[in-house]
C-alpha positions as CSV (number, residue, x, y, z in Angstrom):
1,M,134.2,126.1,128.0
2,A,132.1,125.9,124.9
3,D,131.3,129.1,123.0
4,F,127.6,128.9,122.3
5,K,127.5,131.5,119.5
6,K,130.3,129.7,117.6
7,I,128.6,126.3,118.0
8,D,125.2,127.7,117.1
9,E,126.6,129.4,114.0
10,A,128.3,126.1,113.0
11,R,125.0,124.2,113.5
12,K,123.2,126.7,111.2
13,I,125.8,126.4,108.5
14,L,125.4,122.7,108.5
15,G,121.6,123.1,108.5
16,L,121.1,121.2,111.7
17,S,118.2,121.6,114.1
18,E,118.9,122.3,117.8
19,E,119.2,118.6,118.5
20,A,121.0,116.1,116.2
21,T,122.6,112.7,116.3
22,L,126.2,112.2,115.3
23,E,124.9,110.4,112.2
24,E,122.8,113.4,111.3
25,I,125.8,115.7,111.7
26,K,127.9,113.5,109.5
27,E,125.2,113.2,106.9
28,A,124.6,117.0,106.8
29,F,128.3,117.6,106.3
30,R,128.6,115.0,103.6
31,N,125.7,116.4,101.6
32,L,127.0,120.0,101.8
33,A,130.5,118.9,101.1
34,L,129.4,117.1,97.9
35,K,127.3,120.1,96.9
36,Y,130.0,122.7,97.4
37,H,133.2,120.8,96.7
38,P,135.4,123.0,94.5
39,D,136.1,120.1,92.1
40,K,132.4,119.7,91.4
41,C,131.7,123.4,90.8
42,S,131.8,125.2,87.5
43,E,134.6,127.7,86.9
44,E,132.2,130.7,87.4
45,N,131.2,129.4,90.8
46,K,134.5,128.1,91.9
47,K,135.3,131.0,94.3
48,I,131.9,130.8,96.0
49,C,132.3,127.0,96.3
50,E,135.8,127.3,97.8
51,E,134.6,129.8,100.4
52,M,131.5,127.7,101.3
53,F,133.5,124.5,101.5
54,K,135.9,126.2,104.0
55,K,132.9,127.3,106.1
56,I,131.4,123.8,106.0
57,N,134.6,122.2,107.0
58,N,135.2,124.7,109.8
59,A,131.6,124.2,111.0
60,K,132.1,120.4,111.0
61,D,135.3,120.7,113.0
62,I,133.6,123.0,115.6
63,I,130.6,120.7,116.0
64,L,132.7,117.5,116.1
65,N,135.1,119.0,118.6
66,Y,132.1,120.0,120.8
67,C,130.8,116.4,120.5
68,A,134.2,114.9,121.3
69,N,134.4,116.8,124.5
70,Y,130.8,116.3,125.6
71,K,130.3,114.3,128.8
72,F,127.9,111.5,128.2
73,S,125.7,110.2,131.1
74,F,125.5,106.4,131.6
75,R,123.0,106.7,134.4
76,E,120.1,104.4,134.0
77,E,117.5,107.1,133.9
78,D,119.4,109.1,131.3
79,V,120.0,106.0,129.1
80,K,116.2,105.2,129.3
81,K,115.4,108.7,128.0
82,Q,117.3,108.1,124.8
83,N,114.9,105.4,123.6
84,I,117.5,103.7,121.5
């Protein structure tokens, strides 16, 4: 069973709205990972970047695990709602 509070916190860390596509999740992670990657930070901010980078990676793992275990509907009415 999914832990809503944990997933919601992860969503907020990644800066996602309450609904997001897999592509939006990946893009949010990439942008934050680039911003806070310890190799890209100055020495004075390295500790902050390392902590934030860990949080970002953990948030990504939580969200992607939730997505990987999500049951998708292939019913016609549900597919039509997606407007792909």
